[in-house]
C-alpha positions, 0 to 999 in steps of 0.5 A: 685208906678207908677200907671195908669188907667186901666179903667174908667167908670159911671154905671149911664149913657148909654155907661159907658165908653164913653157916656155922661149925658144929660146935660154937664154943669149941672151934677152929675154922679157917676164914677168909675176907675180901677187903676193898677200898671204899668207892674203888672197885676190886678187893684183896683177900686176907686169911686168918683162923677164928678159934675159941681160946686154946683151940689154935695150934702153931700151924695155924697163923694168924689167929683171932679168938672169939668166946663163941663162933658168931658172924657179927662178932667176926665181922666187927672185929675185922672192921676194927682191925681195918680201921687201923689202915686209915693212915696207910697209902698203899696196899703194901702198907696195908699188908704190912699193918695187917700183918699181925691179925690177917695174912695176905693170901697172895703171899 
């Protein structure tokens, strides 16, 4: 499957799709990403925590670490993770492949 980011946001920060946490270097932010298949309608939502190194807690899984909160860096990382799904044929395969980095929010 050829996947792309349909939308990326955090319900925990003001202006969920463009706002910033109070501290850009020390943060732990719950994030959600809507993923769609290129040239198809609809999307599936996955979730993760974007954290600075050492800021994640055991109950926060999965976690992607960043030196600084940066929407562009987060988008690039998610795009890279989604590229691992080119060989997937079904959404179940995508969910399984992404499970180490992103949690499927319908589970």
